[in-house]
C-alpha positions as CSV (number, residue, x, y, z in Angstrom):
1,M,3.0,17.9,47.7
2,H,4.0,18.1,44.1
3,L,2.6,15.5,41.7
4,Q,5.0,14.4,39.0
5,V,3.6,12.5,36.0
6,L,5.8,10.8,33.4
7,L,4.8,9.3,30.1
8,S,7.1,6.5,28.8
9,V,6.8,5.7,25.1
10,L,8.6,3.0,23.1
11,S,9.3,4.7,19.7
12,Q,11.5,3.3,17.0
13,G,12.9,0.7,19.5
14,K,13.9,3.4,22.0
15,L,12.2,4.2,25.3
16,Q,11.5,7.9,25.7
17,T,10.2,9.5,28.9
18,F,8.3,12.8,29.0
19,H,7.3,15.0,31.9
20,I,3.6,15.8,31.7
21,S,2.3,19.1,33.1
22,A,-0.6,19.0,35.4
23,E,-2.9,20.7,32.9
24,L,-2.2,18.0,30.3
25,V,-2.5,14.9,32.6
26,E,-6.2,14.1,31.8
27,E,-5.7,14.6,28.1
28,V,-2.7,12.3,28.1
29,R,-4.6,9.7,30.1
30,G,-7.4,9.8,27.6
31,K,-5.0,9.3,24.7
32,V,-3.2,6.4,26.5
33,K,-6.6,4.8,27.1
34,L,-7.5,5.2,23.4
35,H,-4.1,3.7,22.4
36,K,-4.8,0.6,24.6
37,R,-8.3,0.2,23.0
38,F,-6.6,0.4,19.5
39,Q,-4.1,-2.3,20.6
40,Q,-6.9,-4.5,21.8
41,A,-8.7,-4.1,18.4
42,E,-5.5,-4.8,16.6
43,D,-5.0,-8.0,18.5
44,A,-8.6,-9.1,17.8
45,I,-8.2,-8.4,14.1
46,C,-4.9,-10.3,14.0
47,G,-6.5,-13.2,15.8
48,I,-9.4,-13.3,13.3
49,N,-7.1,-13.1,10.3
50,L,-5.0,-15.9,11.7
51,R,-8.0,-18.2,12.3
52,R,-9.2,-17.5,8.8
53,L,-5.8,-18.3,7.3
54,L,-5.6,-21.6,9.3
55,Q,-9.2,-22.5,8.2
56,R,-8.3,-21.9,4.6
57,K,-5.1,-23.9,5.0
58,A,-7.0,-26.8,6.6
59,A,-9.6,-26.7,3.8
60,Q,-6.8,-27.2,1.3
61,G,-5.9,-30.4,3.0
62,G,-3.7,-32.6,0.9
63,R,-3.5,-30.3,-2.0
64,E,-0.4,-28.6,-0.5
65,K,3.0,-29.6,-1.8
66,A,6.0,-29.4,0.5
């Protein structure tokens, strides 16, 4: 049986698919895992920044002009 591994990447709005050789599979899996951790950290930072912004906006209260 021949195992075929593909990596799909969204780059510049386009989906690209790459064939991954058997000797690179574990390295690629590690990099995909690292990328997912980065995305989770990015989401957490964005959430923190949004909460801080909303807190500052609420603290301004009625001082805001529409």
